[in-house]
Each structure stands twice: as structure tokens, then as C-alpha cells.
N, C-alpha and C positions, 0 to 999 in steps of 0.2 A: 656371286651367289650369297644369299643370306640364310642363315639357319636360326630358327626361333625355338626356344625351349621354355615352356610354361611350367609353373609349379604353384601350389598353394590352394588348389580346389579342395572341396570336401563338403561335409554335412554340417549345417549350422541351424540353430533355431531362429525363428522369426524375431527380429529386433537385435540380433547379434551382429558380429563383425567378422570379416574375413579379408585376407590380403592375397592378391595374385601377383606373382613375379614373372617376368619374361626376360630372358637373357638372349641377346642377339650376337651373332658372330658372322664374320665373312664380309663385312662392308664397313664403311666409315659411319659408324652408328650415329655420331653426333649430328650428322647432316640429314639423317632419315626421319621422316615423320613416322610416328608409332601410334598404334591404336589397339584398343580392345573391342572386339565384337562378341556377340553372343547369339546363340540359337537355341530356342526352346523347342520341345517336341511339337511337331506339326506347324512350326512357325518358320518364317524366313530369318536368315541371319540379319542382325541389326547392329548398327554402330552403338557402342556404349560410350566411349570417350576416345579422343584423339589428342595427341600432343605433338606440336610442330618442333622443328629443330631448335627454335629459339625459346621453347618452353610454353608457348601459348597453347592453352587447352580449350577444348570444346566438349560438351557433354550432351547426351540425350536428355530430353526433358524429364524422362522417367527416373533418372538417377541424379539429377542436379541437387546439390545440397547434401547428398548421401555418399556419393563416390568421389574419390580424389585420385587423379592420375599424376604421377610424377616420373621423372626420368633422372638417371644417374649416368652421365656420359662416360665417366671414368670406369664404371663397371659394365657399360653397354647394356643397361637394364632399365626397364620400365616397371613401375609398381602401381597396382590399382588397389587402393584401400576402399573397402566396401563396408559401410556402416548402415545401421537401421535396416537390415536386410528384410525383404518381404518374400512371400512365397512366389510371387511373380518374377523374382530375380533368378529363380531356378532355371538353369540353362547350361549348355556347354559354352565356355568362354574361350575365345580364340585371340591369340596375339597376332597382330598384323603389322607389317612394315612395308614402306614404299621407298625403294631405292632412290636416293636423291639425284643420281645422275641419269638413270635410264627410265625411271618411273615404274619399273617392274614391281609388282606386288608379291609379297610372300606371306605365308600363313604358318602358324604353329599347328600342332596336332590337336590342341584343345584340352581344356581341363574342366571337369564337371563340378558345378556348384549346385548344391541342393539345399534349399531353405525349407525347413519343416515348420508348419503352422501349429 
């Protein structure tokens, strides 16, 4: 079983920056692929960024060059740095983990990011 706890959401002006943290427990974190998804009102949940166990990252086209996803295996944490935020980045952001051994997916409860224009 994996538990994910997010923090760092809030209100920020367009053009500003915000960081989101996700701490994982209950599994061998270093072997799990981790990701952030987001869901805006009236929209489907979408992948923002993913980081593999080896550190390889992929990003949605909409956030490339603005967001950076990193992981700290010693702290069992992933960190999403969001720069040059736009109003369209407003959403609930969810931390996601995929257990390396079973493939089971886990979700955090979500943290709200609001970007005011």
C-alpha cells in the first residue's frame, strides 16, 4: 500500500511561481514511477509530468519549459516546480504513483492551484 500526501497549492498571480511536494510512504519509493496530474473544472484529469525511477522525466506540451519535476529518493518525495504560471494552469493537482512490483496505481487527495490573471 502506498500513501501520498501533497502540499504546496495555493493562489498565485499569473507569471508567478509555485512548488508542489508529494511525500510517499508504504513502498519502495525509489523504484516507483511518480507523476503529477491535474484536473480543471469541467475537464478530464490530464498528465502534467512523470518521472521514472531512473529520473527520466516527461512533460505535457502545455507545461514544457515552465514546469520541472524532480525526485528525492532519500526523502521519498517528488517536487513540481511551476514557473511562469498561466490562468489555464488553474486546477486541482494530484500526485500519482505506480507501484513497481504490482503496477497498482495510487492517488493523493489533490491540492488546489489557482492562478489569477
